[in-house]
N, C-alpha and C positions, 0 to 999 in steps of 0.2 A: 403585484410585488408584496411579499409579507412585510409587516412593520419592522422597523429596525432602529437601533440607536446609531446615530451617525458616527462612523469611525474614520471616514476619509471624505475628501471633497466629492460631491455627487451632484449631478444636474437633475433637477426634478421639474416636471411640467406644472403649469398653473393648475390650480384646484386640487393639487395633492394636499394631503392632510399632514400638518406638522405639529410638534409638541415641544413643550418646555418643561424641564425638571424643576423641582423645588430646590432650595438650598438645604444643606451645604453641597459643594461640588462632590460628585460621586453618588448622590442620592438617586434612587430609582423611582421616587414618588413623582408622578406626572401632575404638575400643577395647572398646566394650561394646554389647550388644543385650539388650532386655528386652521384656516384654509389659505394655502399659498396664493398670492395675488397675481403672480406672473412666473414664467419660466425662470428658474433661479439656480445658480450654482451654489449649493449649500455646503456649509462647513460647520462643524460642531461649535455651538454657542454663538455663531455669527448671526446678527440680526438679519431678518428677511422681511420683505413687504408682505403683509397678510390682510385678509378679511377675517374679522373675529369680534367676539364680545370681549372687549379689552378688560373691563369697561373703560370708557364708553364704547358703544358699538361702532365698528367701521365696516360698512358694506359697500361703499362706493364713494364717489367724489363728494357728494353732499355731506355724508356723515364723517368723511375725513377732515372736514373743516370744523367739526365740533370742538370746542375748547377742551383741551387735555386728551384729545383722541390720540391713540398710539397706532401709528401706521405700520410699525414693525414690531417684531418680538424675536428674542433669541431662539434659535432652533437647535434642539438636541435629538429629536425623533422625527422619523418620516414614515408614512404609510400611504397606500393608494389602492384604488380599484381601477380596472381598465375603464377609461372614459372615451366615448366616441364624440363626434361633432355634435350630435343631438344632445348628449349629456352636457357638454360644455355650454351649449346654448341654454339649456335648462337652468344650469347653475347661474349663468349670467342673468337670466330673467328673474330668478328668485332673489338674487342679490339686489337687482334694480328695484324690485318691489319693496323689499325691506328698507332700502336706502331712501325711498321717497315717502315712507310712512311718516306721519306726524311725529315730531320730536318733542318730548316733554321739556319744560323749562329747565329742569334738572336732568341732564342726560344720563346720570347714574340710575334714574328711575326705570331705565330699560333693562336693568340688570336684575336677575332673579336666580335663586339657587334651587328652590323647589316650588312648583314642578320645573323640569328642565326648560320648558317653553310654555308661554301662555300669552293670551291677548289681554291688553289693558282696554277696558271699555269705559265709555263716558258714563259717569254715575247717573246722570239725568235720563239718558236715553238707552243705555246699553249698547250703543254703537261702538264697533271696534275701531280703536284709534291707532294703536301700535302694538307690535309684538315685543315681549320681554324674553330674554334668554339667559341661561348660564353659558359659559364658553363651550361646554360639551353640547348643550342644547342647540346653539347656533349651528354647529357643524352637523349634528344629527338631522335637524330639520331641513337644512339645505340639501343634504343627500337624499332625504326622504322625498323631496320634491322631484327627484329624477328616479324615484322608485328603487333606491338603494337603502335598505333598512339595516343599519350597522349594529345597533344595540337595543335590546329590549328595555323599555323605559317605564313600564307599569310597576307600581309599588310591589306587586307580588313577585316581580322578577329582579328586584334590586335589593342588595343586602343593606342592613343597618349600618349607618355611619355614626360613630361617636364623636364627642366634642373635640378630642385630640386630633382625629383625622380631619374633621372639618377645618380646624385651624391650620393644619398642614396644607390643605387645599386652598383655603382662603385666610391668609394670615391676619387680614384686617378684622376678622370675626373675634379675635381674642380680646379686643378692647372696644367697648361700646363707643367710646369717644372718637375712635378712628372712623367708625361708621357714621357717627353724627356729623363729622366734618364733611362727609359726602352727602349729607342729607338723607341718610338711610337708618333703618332699624332692622333688627333680625326679623321682626314681624313683616316688614315690607318685603323681605327676601324669602319669606315662606318657611323660616326655620325658627319658630318661637321656642322658648324654654331651653332646657339643657340637653335635649336629644334622648335617645338616638333618633335619626331621621333616615328615611329612604331617599337617597340622593344619587343622581347619575354623575359619576366622577370622570374626569378627563382620561384617566388611564384605561378605562373600559374600552374607549374607542380604539386604542392601539392593540388591545387583545383581540378585538373584532377584526381589525385589519391584518393581524398576524396569521389569520386563517385563509387569506387570499392566495390562491394557487392558479396555475394555468388550467387545471382540470375543474376548479371551482372558483371562478373569478368573482362571484358575488354570493358568498355563503349566507345562510340564514342569519337573522339577527342574533347577536351574541348575548347570552344571559350570564352575567358575572357570577363566578362561584362564591366569592367572598370579597370583603373589602380589600383583601390582599391584592386584588386585581387593579387597585389604584396605582400599583407599581408596575413598571415595565422596564426590562423583560420580566421581572417578577421577584418577589421576596416572600417565599412560603415557608 
């Protein structure tokens, strides 16, 4: 099913991909992307249970108990690829693996902007402790586990993002003191300085899903044309 902006009540199966627009109402900038946690009757802007990098991360029952964890998010967009029983089991396995990984004392430390996903390693030993994700990275890496590559994520395939676009995607980036209250800095998130940066944005996921058809249910990974693809359906 091609990606769509919700215009009517619609039932979607678990592990579909859902998105949330930024403010103000009517904007087409996709601020957040998540995985639907259960079969749900969706309605525009109505919250639904999701697995996502909130932050904090929510991947299962353990991480749902994290202080300030957001079990739901408003849904404005929907997209999917056909999933069979083996795919669903693969997604369940990946979520369970991520959910049981060591949790840092500050759960916001599992949040990263660039790269879209990465392992945090013990400084003394280099042993992998837990994965860090952006919201898009969480979704993309989950689907990659079942061999569905939605978006190209190499720097050479991702357009530059300037500071204004970064703030649209991550409003907390506008003021360092807001990040400080979360125990973070831009350096922690992989985006030092004033930009531009090569960042994988949430809107790219829906442009990837918009190419899904019966004839081509799992198209090749999408390479965004420009940062305009942060909007969906689009503002060119």
